[in-house]
N, C-alpha and C positions, 0 to 999 in steps of 0.2 A: 434258751437254745431255739425250742422252738418259735419263739415270738421273732426273734430276730429272723428264720426263715422266713417265716411268715409276714414280715415285713418288705423282704428281699422279692419276695414274689409277687408281692401288690405290685411293688414298684417297677418290678417289669411286666405285667401286665398292663400299667397302666403309659409305659414308653411302646407298648405295642398298639396299644388302642389310639396313641397319641401318634404313631407312623399312617393309621390305616386313615386317620384324616387327612392325611395331606395327600394332595394330588402326584400323582406318579410323574416323574422326573421329565418325561416326555412331554406331560399334559402341563408343567410351569414355565408361566410366562419367562420368556428370555432373559436377563440381564444385559443390559446394552453395556458395550464394551468400551472401555475408557480410549478416546481418538490416540490415534498412532500417527504420530510427527511422521513424514514422509521426505522427499528430498527437494530441496530446492533448487529447479533449474536455471542457470544463471546462462543468460545468452551472451556471446560475443560481441564487447563493443570497447571503443576505446573509450568511454567516461569509465568509470566506475569509483565505486565505494570504495574507502578504506577502512576499516573499521579500528585497527586498530589506532590508526592517528584522527580519528573522527574527520574524514574529510571527504571531499572527491576529489580525483585524481586522471588524466588524461595522459594512458599509456605511461603511468606511474610520476607522472609531475604533477605536483599539487595544483589547484584551481582555485583562488584566492574569492571568499566571498564575501559579498556585501552583508546579504542573509541567508544563514541556515536555522533550519528546524529540525529536529531529533525525535521530537512526540516522544522524553522519557517520562512515561507517565503521565501525559496529557496531553492534549488537542494544540495545544500553547495556538491557542486564537482562532486556530481554522475552524470552518463552519460548512455545512452541506447544505444544500438548496437541492430538493427533491430526493431525500435519502435520509442519511443517518449516519454520523462520525463519533466514534467513539475510541478510549483509549485500548489498543489493543495489547497484550501482555509478548513479554517481556516489555515489549518499546514498539514505537509505530502507533498509527491509526488504521481503526477499523473503518472502512467507506464502504456503506451499503447500498447502493443504487436503489430508490423506491419509485422514479418515474421516469418518463418517457426521457428529459435534458436535467439529469443528475450532474451536480459542479461541485465542487469541493473551493473555497476563497479562504485566501490568508486572510491575516488581519488587516484591516487599513491602516493609513501613515507609513507604510515604508519610508517614504524618503530616498528614494533611490536613484542613485543617475545612471539614466538610460546607457549613456554615454560610456560609462567607465564600466557597468555590471550588464552584458547584454546575456549571457547564456542562462537559461532556465532549467533546472535540472530536477527530477520528480522521481526517486530509484521507489519502487512499487512492488508489490507482487499479487498475481490475481486469483484470488481464492475461492469465486465464482464464475464459471460460464455467462456470460454475457452476451448480448446481440448489439449490432449495430453501432462498433465501435467508430468514435468521433477522435478521440485526442487533442480537441483542438482548446488552443490558450489565449484566454482574452486577459485584459488589463485596463485600469482606470489611470486619471491622472488629474492633478489637478483644470486641465482642459476640456478634458472628457472621458464620459463613463464607459461601461463595455459594450461594444457595438460589434458587430461583425465587418465594421470597416476597419479594425482593426484586431489580427487574431494573427496565432501562429500557428504552424504544426508543426511536431515532434520529427525532426532528419534522421534521429534513430532512436528506435526500443518501440514502438508501435505495436498495437495490439497485441500483450503478449496473451498465452494458452495458459489453461490452468494449473499453477502451482510455479509459472515461471515470470522468476524476479529479472526487470528490466531499470535498466535506467532512459526515463524518457528523456531527450536533450532535443532543447527550444534554444535554435540561433534566431534572437531575438531583434539581433540586426539585419535580417533575413526573412522579413514577416510575407505569412500568402499574402496579407494583404493591409494596409497600409504606410509601405514606402519606409520611410528613414525615421518616423515618429517615435519608436521607442529610445532611439538614442538621441532624439533631440527633446525629450522629456524627461520630465521626474514623476518616480512610479510610487502611485501611491496604493494599489493594491494588482494581486494576481489572480487570477481562478482557471482552473481546470478542469475541462468537462474531459472523462471517460468512454462511458459507452450513453447512446442514445434511446434505450432501452432498460425496462425497468429490470431489477432480477440480481446484474453481475454484482462481484464485491470483491474489494481489494483491500490490500494491508499496504497502506504507504509510510516505505520506513524514513525516507530524510525530502526534502524538499530544502533549495536552495538556489541562491541567484548568484551567479559569480561572473569574474571577469571571462573573457571570450577569448580564447588560444586562436581564434581564426578559422575558415575553411580548411586550411591546408591539413592544420593538427586534428582536425575534426575529423579528415577524412581516411585519416591513415587507419590502416587493418588494425584488428586488436588481436590478444591473443584467444587461443582458442573455446569456446564453452567448456564448464563445470556443472558438476552438481556437490550441492555440502547440505549437511543436518541443518533442516528448519530448526529455527530456535524460536 
């Protein structure tokens, strides 16, 4: 019995000494908390993504896509210039702007009939604050490469706030510069510029080039803004 008591006593002393070697709770390094998913703020827009149907819609009506990228586990050939692009989780791509003129390029060889498909849609969420929002879209054809003479600005969805999800809507039949070049061309590649300064970040959820419903439909009043849990 004494042997058992001696062993128990020795164990208790060892535990006490071990505890003395540990820093006090307030002196210990704090454990980093797990990231908390917030809410994704959805701007009220006529063009929206229908996740169940996996398509873009305008006021509930489907938009026929000539090209659609949903980035399910890969970048699907999209590359970044002046930054980095990686697959996001669970879907999408993580765009990190690392230079003063960051850009996101689609694969080449799209062979899109610009007269039929003249609406470009980019659905994204800003994840990090940025400066000098640009939002321009450029493109190349067999006749010309990317150039300032051929570009468009979003008619809707520009300059999202952090955690705000928007659909950048580009009416390529109404270019800022270039006249009717898009609608008279076979489109080879597109490029989207977000911020004109380093540091900003986005998750790009989907990109599409679709048929164009026209200015009247694009100008229709959308439903009110909502919020959903981030995925």
